[in-house]
N, C-alpha and C positions, 0 to 999 in steps of 0.2 A: 240487641235491636238497635238500629241506627236512628238517632234522633233527627227530626226534621230540622232544616236550617231555620234560623231566626228570620223574621220578615224584613223585607226591604220596604221603605216608605217612599211613596211618590206623591208629591204635592202638586196638584193641578190636574184636572180631568179633561183637558182639551185634547187635541189631536196627538200631541207629543206624549202627554201623560197617559192617555189611553193606550197608545202603542207600546210605551215602556212597560206598563202593567201587564199587557198581554204577553210580551216577550219574556218577562220575568216568570210569569206563571207557567208558560210553556217549557221553561227550563226546570220546572219542578220546585221553584222557590216561592214561599208565601209572600204575599204583597198586600200592603195596606195603602189604598188610594184615597188621598184626602182631597176633597173638592168643596170649596167654599160656597158654591151655589146650592141653595136648598129652598124649601118653601118660604117665600117672603124675602129671600136674599138673592139679588142678582148683581151683575156688574153693569156698567153703563151701556155695554154693547150687547150683552146676551139677553135672549128672550125666554129661555127655558132653563131647567136644571138638568137637562140631558147631557151625558158625556159626549165629547167630540162634536159639540154644536158648531156648525159653520156660521160664523157671525157676519160674513160679507158675501162674497160670491158663492155659488154652488158648484164651481168648476175647479177641477184638479188640473186643468190646462191640458196640453197635448198628450196624447197617449201613444205617439209614434216613437218607439224606442230606437229606431235606426237613425233618425235624422233630427231628433229633438232631445235636448238634454233632460227636460223634465219627464218626457216619455221614457227615457233611459232610467231615470230614478224610479219611475213606476215599476219597470221590469225588475230592477234590483230588489225592490221591496217585496214584490210578489215572490221572488226566489227565496226570500227570507221569511215567508209565512206572515206577512203583514196583515193585521186585522183591519187597518184602515183601507188597504187596497181591496181585501176580500169583500168587505161590506160596501165599499164604493162600487165594485164591479156588480154586486148583487142588486144595487139600487140605482144603477145608472139611468139617465134619461137622454133622449136624443140630443147630440151636440156636435155632429160632424166628426172630425178627427180628435175632438177633445173628450175627456172623461168628465162628465157632469153628473151630479147625483141629485136625487130627491132628498133634500136636506133633512126633512123630518124622518123619513124612513131610514136614512143612513144613521143618524144619531140614535134612533131607537134601536137599531140592530147592534151597534157598537155597545150601547148601554146594556142591552139584554145579554149579550155574550159575556161581557165582563162581570155582570152581576151573577151570572149562572156558574161561573168558574169556581170550583171548590177552594182554590188557593187565593182567590181575590176577595178582599174585604173593602167595601167602599164606605168611607166615613165622611159624613157631611159636616164639615167644620172648616173654619179659617185657621191657618197656621200663621199667627200674627207676628212671628219673629223667627230668629234662628231656631231650628228644631232642637228638642231636648238632647243632651249629650249622649244619652243611652241609645239614640237612633244613630247607629254607626254606619249606615249605608242608605243614603237619601238621594232621591232625584228631585230637583226643583224644576218644574215645567209649567211655570205660571204665566207665560206668554206676555204679550205686549201690554196687558192690563193688570200686571202684578199689583197686588194690594199695597196701599201706602205703608202699612205696618211692616210687611215683609221687605219691601224695597228699602225702607229706612234701616232695617236690620242688616241688609246686605251692604248698604253704604257704610255703616259703621264698621263692618268687618273688613271691607276691601279698600275703603278710601273714597272721599267725596267725588273724585273725578272718574270713578270706575263704573258708573251706571248712568246711561243716557236716558232721557225721558222723551226725546223726540228725534226724528230723523231730519236732517237737512242734506239731501243727497243730490249730487250732480249726476247727469247721465254718464254711463260707462260704455265705451265703444270697443269693439273687437279690433285689435291692432291691424289685422290683415285686411280690414275693409277701409282703411284710410288710404286716400290717393296721394302717394308721395311724389307724383309728377307735379302736384300743386303744393302740398305741405312740405315742410322741412323741419329738421331737428336743430334746435339751438336753445340754450338758456339765455335769459335776458342779460345783456352785456357780457355774454359768454362766461358768466360766473359759474364756477364749478360748485356743485353741492357737496354734502358730506361724503358721498361715494366717489367724488373726483370727476364726475361726469359734467362737462360743460355743454352737453347737448341733450339734456334730460327731458326737454319739452318738445312736443310736436306743435308746430305753428301753422295756422290756417289764415291766410291774409284776406282782407276785404278792401275793395275800393269804396268810395263814398256812396255810389249808387247801390252797391250790394249791402252796405251797412244800413242805409236808409230803408231799404226794402225789408231787411231783417228786423229793424226796430218796429216798423209798421206791423209786421206779422206777429211780433211779440205782444204788442199792445192790443191787437185785435183777436188774438188766439183765445179759445175757451179755457177757463180756469176751473180747477176743482175748488170746492168750498170745504172748510173745516166742519166736522161734525160738532154739535153743541158741546159734547163732553170732552173734546180733544184739548182745548185750551193751549194750542201750540203757539209759543211766543216767537216774535221776530227779533233777532239780534242783528246789529249792524254787520257782524261778521258772517252772517248766513242769510242775508236778504234774498228772496227769490229774484231772479234776473228781471222778471216783468215788473216787479215793484221798483227796482232800480230804474228801469226804463221810464216808468210813470213819473219819476222825479225829474226827468229832463232827458231829451233825446241824446245828449252828449255824456250822460252819466256813465253808461257802460264803457264808452270809449276812453274814459278817464279812470275806469275801474278795472274789472277783470279782462276787458278787451283792449287795454291800452297798447299801442303799437311801439312804444319806446324801447330802445336797447336791442332791437331785432332787425336783421337785414336779410331780405330774401335773396339767396344765392343765385337765383335765376334772373333776377332783375334788381341788382344791388343799388342802382341809382334812383329807384322809385320807392318812396316810403309808403307802406300800407296805411290806409285810413284807420283801420282797426285790425286787431289780430285776436283770434280765438286760440287759446293754448290748451293742450291736453298733456296730462302728466301720467307716467306709468303708474298703474294701480295695483299690480300684483307682481310677486317675485318672478313668475314665469315670463313676464313681459308680453303677455298675450292680451292684456286689457289696459286701456287708457281712460282716465276720467277727464271730463271737460271742466277745466278749472273755474270755479266761481259760478257754475251754472245750475245751482239748485233752483228748483222751479215748481210752481203750482199749475203749470199748463197741463191739460189733459193729455193722456198718453198719445192718442192719435195725432194731436196737434204738435206734440214734441217731435215726433218722427218727421213730419212734414217740414216744420220750421227749422230744425237743426240740420236737415239735409240741404237747406239753402246755403250753408256755410261752405265756401270753396274748400275742397279736399275731403269733405264729409258727404258729398252728394250721393255716395253709395254706402254710407255708414250702416253697419249692423250693430244694434245696441244690445249689450249684455244685460243692461238694465236702464230704465228711464229714470228721470229725476223725480224728486218728491219732497214734501215737507209734511210730516204727520206725527201724531202721537205714537210712540213706540218705546217701551222700556227694554233696554238691552245692555248686556255687559260689555266692557272692554275685554273681550274674550282672549285675544292674543297675549295680553298681559296677565290675565287672571286664571286661565284654565290650562291644565296640562293636556296631553294627548288622550288621556282617558276621560276627558271632559270633567275632571274634578277641579274644585276650587283649590288653588295652590295654598291659600291661607287656611283652608279648612277642608282637608281631603275627604272627609266623610260626606261632603256634599258634591253631587254631580249636578250639572245643568243640562237641560234639553230643550229643544224647540226654539221658538222665536226669540226668547230671552238671551240666547247665545249669540245672536247676530246672523241668523238666516232669515230669509223672507219667503213667505208662501206656505200654504197648507202642507204640500207634499214634503217640502224641505224640513218643516218643523216635525212632521210625523217621522221622517227618516232619521232625524237625530234622536227622537224618542225611542225608535226601534233600536238604534245602536247603543244608547245609554242603558236601555233595559238589558241588552245582552252583556254589556260590560259589567253592569252591577251584579247580574246573576252569576257571571263567571267568577267575579271576586268573591261573592258569598260562598261559592262552591269550591274555593281554593284553586281555581284555574287561572292561567295567564291567557288573556285574549287581547291582541292588538287590534286597533281599528283596521278596516279594509284598506288596501293599498290606494295611493292617490290617483291611480288611473281609473278607479271606479268613481261613480257619481257620489256615493256616500263618503268615500275616502277623500274626495276633493273638497266636499263641504267641511270635513274635519280639518283639512289643511288650511282652508280659508280662515276658519274661526280661531285656529291655534297658531297662526303666524304666516299664512300665505300672502298677506297683504304687504305692501312696501314698508320697510322699516322707517319709522318716523312719521308715516302718513296716518291720518285719523282713520280709525277702523269704522267701517260702515257696513250695515247689513247687505246681503246679497242673495239673489235667487241662484239656483243651479244654472250653469251655462257651460258650454264647451271651453270657454276661456279659463275655467278653473282647473281643467284637466291638463296633464302634461301634453304638450303638442305633438302631433305627428306631421310628417311631410305629406302634402296633398299628393295622392297617387296620379300618375300620368296615364296608366293603362288599367283597365278593369280586370276582373278575375279571368276573363277569356282572352286577355292579351290585346283587347281592342283599345285604341287610343281614346282617352276621355277628353272632350273639349275643355279648354281652360275655364269656361264659365260654369262647368259642372264639377270642377275638381274640389271646390270647397264642400259641396254636398257629399261627394264621395269620401272626403276626409272625415266628415262627421260619422259616416257609417263605420269606417274603420275604427274610429275612437270608441264607438258604441260596442262593436264586437269585442274589442280589447277589454272594455269595462266589464261586460257580462262574463267573459271567460275568467277574468281576474276575481270578480265577485264570487263566482261559483267555486273557484279554487280556494278562496279564503273561507267560504262557508264550509266546504267539505273537509278542510284541515283543522277547523276549530274544535 
């Protein structure tokens, strides 16, 4: 008689932990799910002790798999028997093209299914440090509100600079939406960086009138406020741009928007009053971040105000800026491609603590780590999905897809994380596609490629 495999431990019963537990149990491996929330014990953000509680929005964002990257991620997760997607679909509420859910019904459904599975044991307790040594296969999915005791233990294991406790994020722009009839490539004083590139930055020039209008919009734009429990500090190295503008109208022009050491090749005799610089953000070269532009502006205001910048008038944003409480690892340095901690390989990490943003992205990494952990327990070799899939692209991002030497920051799924394709010029019937529609057609081709690759990976596993 074959003995059953020993259990895998999952710490954290949010979206990622719940999904990991489900995938492990579906593979026939026992699972112990540890969740600190219980009667009388909550986090600062949670209201219940239900598994997979949605603490902010009730939206999983767009469900359009053909033209939206998060919709593509939905489709991939459905193809992999995701409990988060199946319960989301069962408890959806009207939201146009988005998938929004009844948050109470959704959490209750996930909790009920997990509690009813014979291979899943839910233990209501806090894991206050590194798990015991005899736990040889562990997934840590504690999210942005990782308890202080566990965070401190991770810090001691990995090093004091390996865990961040807040985001200071500048907006990130899709490279193909920058207008290079206005912008140009040049590093300040033509200084080559470590890679030998003296044109590593994209420069967007402003005259005085444009700069003044931009400052006015920054000062007047609506700002988000920190929640009481966030306690997000301001450091001089990551001040929001609107805070800098409040210190004086010329502050930005002598800070991240200083025009010195740069010459517009189209008008070399006229010096710009101010210049916004963008720096390559990922190894594929498809994404550029706005240097020094971390902000508390509300998202809608960011889009409107940043499109006032010459060269960014048609900008498409892979993510918008922000400053908020968020515990996450320096994953490219600390995690291998199996999402294991290099310093302690019996620990895997999943969800937002790895450096992804969003409900669906967190659950997707829970799904993958569950499958990877189960395969390891069963003596099987399982590689992550290929990078042309949405799930595989997230793994690439958090394990090294960012630019070498750049500070790692969390990211939502977007097409800029996937290997690029040429925009098609004709459709499937051979009809010419207008230039304005080619970007949309390219997204569909990337989505079709992703789904085909994901299913091939699934079927060969």
